[in-house]
N, C-alpha and C positions, 0 to 999 in steps of 0.2 A: 372358586374352589381353593382350598388351602393345601399346603404341603407341610408335613411334619417330618423333620429330619433330626437325626442324632449326630450329624456331622458338625463337629465343633468349628471347622474351618468356615462354615457358612454363617456362624453367629456374628451379629452386628453389635459389638460390644458397646458402642456409643448409644444405640437404641436401648439396650438392656440397662446400662448405667443411668441414662436419663430418666427412664421410667422408675427403676427401683428406688432412686433417691427421693422420689415423691411419695413413697409408700410409708405406712406406719411401721412396717417391720424392717425396712432397710434404709431409712432416712439417715443420711450422713455416711453411708458406705462409700468408700473411695473407689475410683476406677481400678486401682491396684488390688483392692480387696475383691472386687467383682471378678477380675481376671483370675485371681488365685482360687476363688470359690468355683469358678467354671473349670479350671484346670484339674481340680480334685473331685469333680462330680460327673455323673452321667447326665448329659444335657439334651434337652429337646427344644428345637427352634420351630416356630410356626411362621409360615411364609405365605404371602400372596404374591405370585410370580417371584421376584427376587427381594421383595420388601419384607423385612421381619416385622410381624405384628404380635408375636407372643413368645413366651419362654417358660420353661420350668427346668428344674434340676433335681436330681435324686442323689443323695449321699447314700452309698451302699457298699456292702461287701460282696454283692452279687450272689450270695449264698443264703443268708439268713435274714438280713435286715435291709430295709429301704426307707429312707426319710425324704419325703417330698417337700421341696422348698421353692420359693421365689416364683410361684405360678402366676402368670398374668397374660392377659390379652389387652392390647392397647385400647383405651376407652372408645375410640371412634370405630372399633371393630367388634364391640360387644353386642350381645343380643342376637347373634347369628348361630349360636351353638358351637363356636370354635373352642371354648373352654371344655366343653363336653368331649369334643373330638380329641383334644390334647390329653385329657385324663384317660380316655379310652386307649390312646396310643401308649401312654405310660403303663397302664395296667396290662396291656397285651404285649409289651416289649419282650421278645424271647430271652434276652439276656437277664431279665429280672424274674423269670418264672419260678425259680427255686426259692425266692424270698418269701418267707411265711409271716414275717412281722413287718407291717407297713405303718408309718406314722406321719403325721403332719400337724402343724398348728395353724389355726385360723381364728380371726375375730369376726369375720363377716361372710364367709362363703360355705357355711355348714350345709346349706341346701345342695350346692354343687357336689360336695364330697360325699354326702350321704348316698347319692345316686350310684356311687362307685364302691359302696360297702364300708365306708368309714363310719365309725360310731364314737360315742363318748367312751372314755376309758372304762373297760370292764372292771379293772381293779386299780383305781387311782392310788390306792395305798401302796402299791408296788412300784409306782413310777416316781422317780426323783429327778430333779434338775439342779443344775448349778449355773446361775446367771451372774455374769460379771459385767458391771457397768460403772 
């Protein structure tokens, strides 16, 4: 059985950093950048007993907008429905209930997110981005 907590003091930064630096979306992110992103986000840790096995963070104003990022379950714990439990916890979090616009980016987890109401952009012509690299 897993425990999902929004207590940042429980987060195991080394676990989060070690995993994120292996992903296509956060490769090369430094531990300092990980710490800063956590400090400025609403975070969810996923635990079995005291061991962190997953993570997600939401950049939000807590009123209008929520952007879901850095969602993961460690590979050895996948296939048990933990990512679904994590997304359910995020969607049902009382502090985020007034947010009406939710976004995320994914290259490979569309099936998961569609279960929680995420769709392709209804009006992509209205969405812009500025990517710096």
